[in-house]
C-alpha positions as CSV (number, residue, x, y, z in Angstrom):
1,M,0.0,0.0,0.0
2,K,1.4,3.3,-1.0
3,K,2.3,5.5,1.9
4,T,1.1,9.1,1.9
5,R,3.4,11.7,3.3
6,A,1.7,14.0,5.7
7,K,1.5,17.6,4.5
8,E,4.0,19.9,6.1
9,K,2.3,22.7,7.9
10,K,3.7,26.0,6.8
11,K,3.7,28.9,9.1
12,R,1.7,31.8,7.9
13,G,3.2,35.2,7.1
14,P,6.5,36.1,5.6
15,K,9.4,33.7,5.6
16,K,12.4,34.0,7.7
17,G,14.8,36.6,6.3
18,H,12.1,38.4,4.3
19,P,12.9,42.1,4.3
20,G,10.4,44.1,6.3
21,T,8.2,46.8,4.9
22,G,6.4,49.7,6.5
23,R,4.4,52.8,5.7
24,A,6.5,55.9,5.6
25,L,5.3,58.9,7.5
26,I,4.0,61.9,5.7
27,P,6.4,65.0,6.0
28,E,5.3,67.5,8.6
29,S,5.0,70.2,5.8
30,E,2.1,68.1,4.3
31,V,0.3,67.3,7.6
32,S,-3.0,69.0,8.0
33,E,-2.8,69.3,11.8
34,I,-0.2,68.7,14.5
35,V,-1.3,67.8,18.0
36,P,1.5,68.1,20.6
37,C,1.4,65.5,23.3
38,Y,3.2,66.8,26.4
39,P,3.8,64.9,29.7
40,P,2.0,66.1,32.9
41,E,3.3,69.2,34.6
42,V,3.7,67.5,38.0
43,C,5.3,64.1,38.8
44,S,3.6,61.7,41.2
45,C,6.3,62.6,43.7
46,G,5.1,66.2,43.8
47,A,8.0,67.7,41.9
48,A,7.6,69.7,38.6
49,I,8.4,68.1,35.3
50,E,10.6,69.9,32.9
51,T,9.5,69.1,29.3
52,N,12.0,69.0,26.5
53,T,10.1,70.6,23.6
54,G,13.0,70.5,21.2
55,T,13.0,66.8,20.6
56,V,10.0,64.6,19.4
57,I,10.5,61.1,20.6
58,Q,7.6,59.5,18.6
59,R,5.5,60.5,15.6
60,T,2.1,58.9,15.1
61,Q,-0.2,59.7,12.2
62,T,-3.8,59.0,11.4
63,I,-5.5,59.5,8.0
64,E,-9.1,60.5,7.8
65,I,-11.4,61.6,5.1
66,P,-13.4,64.8,5.8
67,E,-17.1,64.9,5.6
68,I,-17.9,65.4,1.9
69,K,-20.5,68.1,1.2
70,P,-21.0,69.2,-2.4
71,V,-20.3,72.8,-3.3
72,V,-23.4,74.3,-4.9
73,T,-23.0,77.7,-6.7
74,E,-26.1,79.6,-7.7
75,Y,-25.9,82.2,-10.4
76,Q,-28.6,84.8,-10.0
77,T,-29.4,87.0,-13.0
78,Y,-30.8,90.5,-12.6
79,Q,-32.2,93.1,-15.0
80,G,-31.8,96.9,-15.1
81,V,-33.6,99.7,-17.0
82,C,-31.8,102.6,-18.5
83,K,-33.1,105.9,-17.0
84,G,-32.5,107.7,-20.2
85,C,-33.9,105.6,-23.0
86,G,-35.7,102.9,-21.0
87,K,-33.7,100.1,-22.6
88,V,-33.7,96.8,-20.5
89,H,-30.3,95.3,-19.7
90,T,-29.9,91.7,-18.4
91,G,-26.9,90.4,-16.5
92,T,-24.8,87.7,-18.0
93,P,-23.2,84.8,-16.1
94,P,-19.4,84.5,-16.2
95,E,-17.7,82.6,-19.1
96,T,-16.4,80.0,-16.6
97,L,-20.0,78.8,-16.1
98,P,-20.1,75.2,-17.4
99,P,-22.9,74.3,-19.8
100,G,-25.3,72.3,-17.5
101,M,-25.7,71.6,-13.9
102,L,-22.5,69.6,-13.4
103,G,-19.1,71.1,-12.6
104,I,-15.9,70.1,-14.3
105,R,-14.5,68.0,-11.4
106,L,-17.8,66.1,-11.0
107,M,-18.0,65.4,-14.7
108,A,-14.5,64.1,-14.8
109,M,-15.0,61.9,-11.8
110,M,-18.2,60.4,-13.2
111,A,-16.3,59.6,-16.5
112,L,-13.5,58.0,-14.4
113,F,-16.0,55.7,-12.7
114,S,-17.4,54.7,-16.0
115,G,-14.4,54.5,-18.3
116,T,-11.6,53.4,-16.0
117,Y,-13.4,51.5,-13.2
118,H,-16.1,50.1,-15.5
119,L,-18.9,50.8,-13.1
120,S,-22.5,50.6,-14.2
121,K,-24.7,53.8,-14.3
122,R,-26.7,52.6,-11.3
123,K,-23.5,52.0,-9.3
124,I,-22.2,55.4,-10.2
125,Q,-25.6,56.8,-9.1
126,S,-25.3,55.0,-5.7
127,I,-21.7,56.2,-5.1
128,L,-22.6,59.8,-5.9
129,K,-25.5,59.6,-3.5
130,D,-24.0,57.6,-0.6
131,I,-20.5,59.1,-0.5
132,F,-20.7,62.5,-2.2
133,N,-24.3,63.5,-1.3
134,V,-25.1,64.2,-4.9
135,A,-28.4,62.9,-6.3
136,L,-28.5,62.5,-10.1
137,C,-30.7,60.5,-12.4
138,L,-29.5,57.8,-14.7
139,G,-30.1,60.0,-17.8
140,T,-27.8,62.7,-16.5
141,I,-25.0,60.1,-15.9
142,A,-25.5,58.8,-19.5
143,N,-25.5,62.2,-21.0
144,N,-22.3,63.1,-19.1
145,E,-20.4,60.2,-20.8
146,N,-21.3,61.7,-24.2
147,R,-20.2,65.2,-23.2
148,V,-16.9,64.1,-21.8
149,S,-16.2,62.0,-24.9
150,E,-16.7,65.1,-27.0
151,A,-14.5,67.1,-24.7
152,I,-11.5,64.7,-24.9
153,E,-11.9,64.1,-28.7
154,P,-8.9,66.4,-29.6
155,A,-6.6,64.5,-27.1
156,Y,-7.8,61.2,-28.5
157,T,-7.1,62.3,-32.1
158,E,-3.7,63.5,-31.2
159,A,-2.9,60.2,-29.5
160,H,-4.2,58.3,-32.6
161,E,-2.0,60.2,-35.0
162,F,1.0,59.6,-32.7
163,V,0.4,55.8,-32.8
164,K,0.0,55.8,-36.6
165,S,3.5,57.3,-37.0
166,Q,5.4,54.9,-34.7
167,P,7.9,52.5,-36.1
168,V,6.6,49.4,-34.3
169,V,2.9,48.9,-33.2
170,H,0.8,45.9,-32.0
171,A,-2.8,45.4,-33.1
172,D,-5.6,43.1,-32.2
173,E,-9.4,43.0,-32.1
174,T,-12.0,41.1,-30.1
175,S,-15.8,40.8,-30.1
176,H,-17.6,43.4,-28.0
177,Q,-21.3,43.8,-27.2
178,Q,-22.5,47.3,-27.8
179,A,-26.2,48.2,-27.0
180,G,-27.2,44.5,-27.4
181,H,-25.5,44.2,-30.8
182,R,-22.3,42.4,-31.6
183,G,-19.4,44.8,-32.3
184,W,-15.7,44.7,-32.3
185,L,-13.2,46.3,-30.0
186,W,-10.0,47.2,-31.9
187,L,-6.6,48.0,-30.3
188,V,-3.4,49.4,-31.5
189,A,-0.6,49.8,-28.9
190,T,2.9,51.1,-28.7
191,A,5.3,51.1,-25.7
192,T,3.7,54.3,-24.4
193,V,0.3,54.8,-26.0
194,A,-2.7,52.5,-26.7
195,I,-5.7,53.4,-28.8
196,F,-9.1,51.6,-28.6
197,M,-11.9,51.8,-31.2
198,I,-15.4,50.2,-31.2
199,R,-16.8,49.4,-34.6
200,C,-19.6,47.2,-36.0
201,S,-17.2,45.6,-38.5
202,R,-14.1,43.5,-38.4
203,S,-13.1,44.4,-42.0
204,T,-10.0,45.7,-43.7
205,K,-11.6,49.1,-43.8
206,V,-11.5,49.4,-40.0
207,A,-7.9,48.1,-39.9
208,K,-6.9,50.8,-42.3
209,E,-8.7,53.4,-40.1
210,L,-7.0,52.1,-37.0
211,L,-3.4,52.0,-38.5
212,G,-3.8,54.6,-41.2
213,E,-3.7,53.8,-44.9
214,A,-0.2,55.3,-45.1
215,F,1.2,53.1,-42.3
216,S,4.8,52.4,-42.9
217,G,6.0,50.9,-39.6
218,I,6.3,47.3,-38.4
219,L,3.0,45.7,-37.3
220,T,2.8,42.8,-34.9
221,S,-0.5,40.9,-35.1
222,D,-2.1,37.5,-35.6
223,R,-2.9,36.2,-39.1
224,Y,-6.3,37.7,-39.4
225,A,-6.9,38.7,-43.1
226,A,-7.9,42.3,-42.3
227,Y,-4.1,43.1,-42.0
228,N,-3.1,41.4,-45.3
229,W,-2.9,44.8,-47.1
230,I,0.3,45.5,-45.2
231,L,3.4,44.2,-47.0
232,P,4.8,41.0,-45.5
233,K,8.2,42.6,-44.8
234,Y,6.4,45.1,-42.5
235,R,4.3,42.6,-40.7
236,K,5.3,40.2,-37.9
237,D,2.8,37.4,-37.5
238,L,2.7,35.8,-34.1
239,G,2.4,32.3,-35.5
240,R,4.9,32.5,-38.4
241,P,8.4,32.3,-36.8
242,V,8.4,28.6,-36.1
243,S,6.6,25.8,-38.0
244,L,6.5,22.1,-37.9
245,E,6.2,19.9,-41.0
246,I,5.2,16.2,-40.6
247,T,5.2,13.7,-43.5
248,S,3.5,10.5,-42.3
249,F,0.3,9.2,-40.9
250,G,-1.1,6.4,-38.8
251,M,-1.4,5.6,-35.1
252,C,0.7,3.5,-32.8
253,S,-1.3,0.9,-30.9
254,K,0.9,1.3,-27.8
255,C,1.3,5.0,-27.4
256,F,-1.8,6.2,-29.2
257,I,0.1,8.9,-31.0
258,F,-0.9,9.6,-34.6
259,G,0.9,11.3,-37.5
260,I,-0.6,13.8,-39.9
261,S,0.4,14.2,-43.5
262,T,0.4,18.0,-43.6
263,K,2.2,21.1,-42.6
264,L,1.3,22.3,-39.2
265,D,1.7,26.0,-38.4
266,L,1.9,26.6,-34.7
267,F,-0.4,29.4,-33.5
268,H,1.4,32.0,-31.4
269,A,4.6,30.0,-31.6
270,T,6.6,33.0,-30.5
271,F,5.1,32.6,-27.1
272,L,5.3,28.8,-27.0
273,G,8.9,28.7,-28.2
274,A,10.8,26.4,-30.5
275,S,11.2,23.9,-27.6
276,W,7.5,23.3,-27.8
277,C,7.7,22.5,-31.5
278,L,10.5,20.0,-30.8
279,S,8.4,18.3,-28.1
280,L,5.6,17.8,-30.7
281,A,8.1,16.0,-33.0
282,K,9.2,13.8,-30.1
283,L,5.7,12.8,-29.3
284,Y,5.7,10.6,-32.4
285,V,8.3,8.3,-30.8
286,G,5.9,7.6,-28.0
287,W,6.1,6.9,-24.3
288,N,5.0,3.7,-22.4
289,E,4.9,3.5,-18.6
290,G,7.7,6.2,-18.5
291,K,9.9,4.3,-20.9
292,R,10.7,5.4,-24.5
293,V,9.0,3.1,-27.0
294,A,9.5,3.3,-30.8
295,A,6.7,3.1,-33.3
296,P,8.3,0.9,-36.0
297,K,5.3,0.8,-38.4
298,H,5.3,4.6,-39.0
299,K,8.2,6.4,-40.6
300,I,7.9,9.9,-39.3
301,L,9.9,12.9,-40.5
302,A,9.6,16.0,-38.4
303,K,11.4,19.1,-39.6
304,I,11.8,22.3,-37.6
305,Y,12.4,25.3,-39.7
306,S,12.1,29.1,-39.6
307,S,9.7,30.9,-41.9
């Protein structure tokens, strides 16, 4: 009977010799309030205590969030009548008045909740009410997304043009549900900037919109046909560097390994590595109870080559 070794109980926490970490104190110049803690003026023996105020022996800090109360600014407009001609004059709000009831910071924070933290509109509504004491309807939250999208359009365009001019880019696309309909989320990324696009199509037309029809850099992508308009010398397919060619067929009755009379291109071989390809070739030799067993009825030729 096979003996089972008892599991060794490992002590929780960091291992012995693990370097310790701790929270650094905030500099005094950035502290909101300093509360001095002095010893009593008189000792229990009845003598006076002389306090050394020049040396702080211990610093303890607590972090708290202040009570959040929204700042509501009301703009009141008045009218006046000219005493000479009787013309009516109406006051005008300042140019800094945002178009709508939402301020710039509130609009940006709502967009952050939606775009970066991927919260639903109802969750955004709950956070605004529970934490920030701001009551908004779902329609206002949805309209804010459109307004912020329009406001950042120049920055998005600038980033897109930057990506199109880079010497090396990476592109990919995946299915994406948009308003109940199937769409596609496209991505083009560099070392510093990434651009996303949502389109209803997965066509070459969208790929050219993403990369620019005058794209002259090096593209790293999969073998999807939408990128075939780019010259091969400027395109790095993830599955092309390593391939495996097998010329035989059949199956070994002992090891249940079968051969295929075809050329097998390994998808994403750059991530799997050439060693994985070599392992595939070795499979045709077979294994039996941990010992190497030959398959004499099947002459197998496996060739590793670079495309």
